[in-house]
C-alpha positions, 0 to 999 in steps of 0.5 A, spaced: 231 271 726 231 264 724 228 262 731 221 265 730 216 265 736 210 262 733 212 257 728 208 252 731 202 255 728 204 255 721 205 247 722 197 246 720 198 250 714 204 246 711 200 240 712 194 243 709 198 245 703 201 238 703 194 235 702 191 240 698 189 235 693 184 232 698 182 238 701 180 241 694 176 235 692 172 235 699 171 243 698 169 241 691 164 236 693 161 239 699 160 246 696 158 244 689 162 249 686 167 249 680 174 250 681 178 254 677 186 252 678 190 259 676 197 259 675 197 266 678 193 272 680 190 275 674 182 276 675 178 278 681 175 272 684 169 276 687 166 276 680 166 269 678 164 266 685 157 268 685 157 264 678 159 258 682 166 258 679 171 259 685 178 261 683 184 258 687 192 258 685 195 252 683 201 251 689 208 253 687 210 246 685 217 249 682 222 254 685 224 260 681 219 259 675 212 261 673 207 256 676 205 254 669 211 251 668 210 246 674 203 244 673 203 236 674 201 232 668 195 227 668 192 224 672 195 228 678 189 233 676 183 228 677 178 231 681 181 237 683 180 243 678 174 243 673 179 248 669 186 251 668 187 258 667 193 261 664 194 268 662 195 269 655 202 271 654 205 267 660 212 265 660 211 258 662 205 257 657 209 252 653 211 248 659 204 246 660 203 238 659 197 236 655 191 236 660 185 232 662 181 238 664 180 244 660 185 249 659 183 257 658 188 262 656 185 268 659 186 275 656 189 279 661 188 287 659 194 292 659 193 299 661 188 301 666 182 305 667 175 304 663 178 301 657 182 296 661 176 295 665 171 293 659 177 288 656 177 285 663 169 284 663 169 281 656 175 276 658 171 274 665 165 273 661 168 269 656 171 265 662 165 264 665 161 261 658 167 256 657 166 254 664 158 253 662 156 258 667 152 265 666 156 271 664 156 277 669 150 281 666 145 280 671 149 278 677 145 278 683 147 284 687 146 282 694 150 276 693 156 280 690 156 284 696 156 278 700 162 275 697 166 281 696 165 283 704 168 276 705 174 277 700 175 283 703 175 280 710 180 275 708 185 279 705 185 284 711 187 278 715 193 276 710 195 284 710 194 284 718 199 278 719 204 281 714 204 288 717 205 285 724 211 281 721 214 287 719 214 290 726 215 283 730 220 279 725 222 275 730 214 272 731 215 269 724 220 267 719 220 269 711 219 261 710 213 261 715 210 268 712 211 264 705 207 259 707 201 263 710 201 267 703 201 260 699 195 257 703 191 264 702 192 263 695 191 255 694 185 254 698 178 258 698 178 263 703 173 259 708 178 253 708 183 257 711 180 264 714 180 260 721 187 258 721 189 265 719 185 269 724 188 265 730 195 266 727 193 274 727 190 274 734 196 270 737 201 275 733 198 281 736 198 278 743 205 276 743 211 281 745 217 282 740 224 282 743 227 284 736 231 290 737 236 290 731 237 295 726 235 293 719 235 296 712 228 295 709 228 291 703 224 289 697 225 282 694 224 281 686 222 274 683 217 269 681 215 264 685 221 264 691 219 257 694 220 256 701 223 262 702 229 259 706 234 264 702 230 270 704 231 268 712 239 267 710 239 274 707 235 277 713 241 275 717 245 279 714 241 285 716 236 286 712 228 286 713 224 284 707 218 288 708 215 288 701 216 284 695 214 284 687 213 276 687 208 272 683 206 269 690 207 274 695 204 280 698 201 284 692 196 278 691 192 281 698 193 289 697 186 290 694 179 292 698 173 294 695 167 298 698 162 292 698 156 297 699 157 301 692 151 302 688 155 299 682 160 294 685 161 290 679 164 296 675 168 298 681 171 292 682 173 292 675 176 299 675 180 298 681 183 291 679 185 294 672 190 298 677 194 292 679 202 291 677 200 284 675 205 279 671 211 282 667 208 277 662 202 281 661 204 288 664 210 292 660 215 294 665 213 302 664 206 300 667 209 296 672 214 302 674 208 307 674 203 303 678 208 300 683 215 301 683 214 309 683 212 308 690 217 304 693 221 310 696 215 313 699 214 307 703 221 307 706 224 301 701 231 303 701 234 296 697 231 292 692 234 285 691 233 282 685 233 274 685 235 273 678 235 265 678 228 265 681 225 269 675 221 267 669 224 270 662 219 276 663 221 278 670 229 277 668 228 281 662 226 287 666 231 287 671 236 291 668 231 297 666 228 296 673 235 297 676 237 303 672 230 306 674 231 305 681 238 307 682 236 314 679 230 314 684 235 313 690 233 306 691 239 301 691 238 295 687 242 289 688 242 283 683 243 276 686 242 269 685 240 264 691 247 261 691 251 268 692 245 272 695 248 272 702 255 274 700 253 279 696 248 282 701 253 282 706 258 286 702 252 291 700 251 292 708 259 293 709 259 299 705 253 303 707 
């Protein structure tokens, strides 16, 4: 699995990530937009972009910790972001140094449905006002439809790459798929959509020679870095087909009907059902919105990367472990150092 057929197509994305500061500065100057650096996926970008505020996630500069804990100190942020946004209650908030750009704590609502949608609308209005932009009221419907259509198409690209990798795991390694997810979050869609479309086209055309029987697994953690440990895990006979991680697949699972007559509120309602970060979503809500569906999606094993969890994710491991066992899904708690040994032992017993 470590020898992937299309690894050369990931090199341009890796180079872009290494030069993200130059690229974001250039985009910011050419577009005239304000750039919000988010520590994680916490708000629907479709509703801020029409007001000239483009949210992108800050690169994962640390391994196994909330990205908030890896925000560089000034002057590293000069000319990249116009503001930094962190969810209120974030486990990494206290690690953020004094910044030379405004820091906004975003009030991510718990729950879902109408009340959560209203709270999200108020939080977005507050963020836009603090950024010196107009609120959501009176947003141009045609522009909102256009922006939503673009984000829908972009997320379909990423989901397509992830889906093909599930069926053809010899085309991309876990490390390479992680680079795809990283690039798709740290840049505006227009910057990387072309690269991702080329990659998906080649993946669809390339014949897989992979024929090994594997155990479908989900990996749980915060930001898992370059994901090399996941490739080592897969070598033991697992196939990581899903994740519950801060920078993984869950960030691309939304689509909206961009022709809706009330698109703004459709987006707010749909976004309220996302599993979100354990810093802002109680474990019971996360089970109901995400983990309860694992069995029906064919997941047989959940691998908890304990040392790659922020305090809030680590806090929930035991509750999730017990719930999974009762639900017929095997949980294995590992660290980066012992993951291969523990997964090898698990595979020998099934």
